[in-house]
N, C-alpha and C positions, 0 to 999 in steps of 0.2 A: 676602426680606422684610427688615427691617431692625429689630435690637433693639437696647437697650441692657444690656449685661452687666453685674448686679450683681454678681458675684464672679471671679477670675480662671479662666477655663477653659484650659485645655492645647491646643494648636495650635488657638484659636479668638483669644483676646486679653483683655487685661484688663478690671478692673475700670471703669466709667463711659467704656465705649469702647462708640461704636456700629459693630455689624459688621451683613456683609449674610449673610444664612443662608436655605437652603432653608425654605418655609413648613411644612415638614412636623417640620423638625429642632426649629424653636422652638414650637410650638405642642405639640407630644408631647414633647418633651425640656426645652430651655432654657427655657423660662415656667414650665410646672408642678413643674418638682426646685428651681425659686427662682433659676437662674443669669443672669437675662435678665427682662428686659420689655417688650414693643411701644414701638416710639421714635417714639410719635403726637407731635402739633407741643406739647401741654401737656410732656410728658416730657422732650423735648426740651431748653425752656424751666428746665424744673426742674433737669436735666443741666448746662446751663450757669451756672445760678446756685449750685451744688452746688460746682463746680469754681470761679469768683470767691472763694466764700469762701473753701474751699479754700487755693486760694493766699496769701491775705491773712493764713490760719493760718500758714501754713506760715512765708512771710518774715518773722511775728514769733516763731516760734521759730526761726528761724534766726540772725537777729542776737541774741536773750537768748543762744543757745550760744556764739557767736562775742566775747558781751560775759564769759562764763564762760569762756572759752578763754583769752582775753586775762588775766583774773584767776587762773588757774590758771598760765600761762608766767611770772607775777610773781611764783608765793610760793614762799619754798625751806623746801624740807621737811629736816628732819634723822630720822634711823631710828638709835635706841641699842640693838644689837644683842650676845649675846655673841661675843665675838672672841678670839682668840688668833694672835697674830703676824701680824696684816692677814687669815685667813681668816676667815671666821664659821662660830656651830653652825648649821646650817638654812638656812635662804635667806630672804628677803624676798619678801614677797608681793603679791600686790593687793591684799589684804584687810588690809597692814599701811599700803600706802600710803593706803588710802581712808581706814584710822580716823583715820592725818596731817591727812589734807586736811578730815576731818570735826571734827577740833580746833581746822584754821583754819577755819573756817566756809564750806566750803566741802562740800556732800552730793554724793556721788559712788558708782553703783554700783558694787562691786568688778571685777563682770564687764565693765564699762565702759572697766577700766583693763590694758592691755599691757605687761608687765614681761618682760625676757630673765631667765633664770637669775640672779640677783645672791648671788657667794657669797664676796666678796672687801669689805671696805670702802674706801669712796672714794666717789666721784662717780658715779654712773648717771641713766640715761634712761629713761622711761616715756611712751606714750603714751596719752589719756583720748580716748576716742568721746566724743563731747556729742549729736551729732545726724547726721542721714544725708551726710556730707560737710564734716563742723566736728570737727576734732582739733585738739588742745594738747598739747604735750611739758611735761611734768613733769619739772622736775631735781629727784634729790634727791639728798641724802649720807648714808651706811651711817656710826654711828662705833661706837667700841667703848664699851661699857657698862661701868660702874666697877663 
């Protein structure tokens, strides 16, 4: 019996995938639990249309993320910190970088910023994840505050 998976099922398949299973497994477990629905002709048409629309939306999201990545890579960020003889007190975190980016008009969640531990004054880099497979490299300068 062919069914269309509604959710990811371990060792069987992913959501929106058509799989062939035994009728008892489909009728007694997958369909009642809401993991799948019968793969009728109309359900297949609806699935095909949903996949087509999702691909169109995903293409738009990727193009928007790439545009934002180009914008982020063109930004120069300066972060003033307390420092003595080139060593800073504490470290520069992703939250600091997210705040610096938001002051320049780019809103990025701090959890999407990956930065190595910064303990010295100078130029550094961080990676900003924007979408699946789209990331930007943010170059920032750490200076000693007066």
